[in-house]
C-alpha positions as CSV (number, residue, x, y, z in Angstrom):
1,X,224.9,2.5,-26.2
2,X,228.1,1.3,-27.8
3,X,228.4,1.1,-31.5
4,X,230.8,-1.3,-33.4
5,X,230.8,0.7,-36.7
6,X,229.6,3.8,-38.3
7,X,226.9,1.9,-40.0
8,X,225.5,0.9,-36.6
9,X,225.8,4.4,-35.4
10,X,223.8,5.6,-38.5
11,X,221.1,3.1,-38.1
12,X,220.7,4.2,-34.3
13,X,219.3,0.6,-33.4
14,X,216.6,0.7,-36.1
15,X,215.6,4.3,-35.3
16,X,218.1,6.0,-37.5
17,X,215.6,7.4,-40.0
18,X,213.6,9.1,-37.2
19,X,216.7,10.3,-35.2
20,X,218.4,11.7,-38.4
21,X,215.3,13.0,-39.9
22,X,214.5,15.0,-36.7
23,X,218.1,16.4,-36.6
24,X,217.8,17.6,-40.2
25,X,214.4,19.1,-39.8
26,X,215.7,20.8,-36.5
27,X,218.8,22.1,-38.4
28,X,216.8,23.4,-41.3
29,X,214.4,25.2,-39.1
30,X,217.2,26.8,-37.2
31,X,218.7,28.0,-40.5
32,X,215.3,29.3,-41.6
33,X,214.9,31.2,-38.3
34,X,218.4,32.9,-38.8
35,X,217.5,33.8,-42.5
36,X,214.1,35.3,-41.5
37,X,215.6,37.2,-38.7
38,X,218.2,38.7,-41.1
39,X,215.5,39.5,-43.7
40,X,213.3,41.2,-41.1
41,X,216.2,43.2,-39.9
42,X,217.2,44.4,-43.4
43,X,213.7,45.3,-44.1
44,X,213.3,47.4,-40.9
45,X,216.6,49.1,-41.6
46,X,215.4,49.8,-45.2
47,X,212.0,51.2,-43.9
48,X,214.0,53.5,-41.3
49,X,216.4,54.7,-44.0
50,X,213.6,55.5,-46.4
51,X,211.7,57.4,-43.7
52,X,214.9,59.4,-42.9
53,X,215.6,60.2,-46.5
54,X,211.9,61.3,-47.1
55,X,212.2,63.5,-43.9
56,X,215.4,65.0,-45.0
57,X,214.0,65.6,-48.7
58,X,210.9,67.3,-47.1
59,X,213.2,69.5,-44.9
60,X,215.2,70.6,-48.0
61,X,212.1,71.5,-50.0
62,X,211.2,75.2,-49.7
63,X,207.8,76.0,-48.5
64,X,207.4,72.3,-47.1
65,X,205.2,71.9,-44.0
66,X,207.8,69.5,-42.7
67,X,210.5,72.3,-42.8
68,X,209.5,73.8,-39.4
69,X,208.2,71.9,-36.3
70,X,204.5,71.8,-35.7
71,X,203.3,75.1,-34.0
72,X,206.5,76.9,-34.7
73,X,206.2,80.3,-36.3
74,X,208.6,82.1,-38.4
75,X,211.0,84.4,-36.5
76,X,209.9,87.9,-36.2
77,X,212.6,90.6,-37.1
78,X,212.2,93.9,-35.6
79,X,213.4,97.1,-37.1
80,X,215.0,99.8,-35.0
81,X,212.2,102.3,-35.3
82,X,209.4,99.8,-34.5
83,X,207.5,100.0,-31.4
84,X,207.6,97.1,-29.0
């Protein structure tokens, strides 16, 4: 199709409202998708950082159950005269 002016191009042969409306909705949805993906990534990173901070805080707390791995016992120190 050959348009003689910008107005004819905008009108799209009488279908301009449908064409440009569809283009606008598509552009808005793509922008929304990018924004939602960024927000989801930020929330996931925040959750991971909070979990790591909590884990580090638990490891620093004396007597914490998280300070040693599950099933691990404290090291045994032998004195020189003790029987093995």
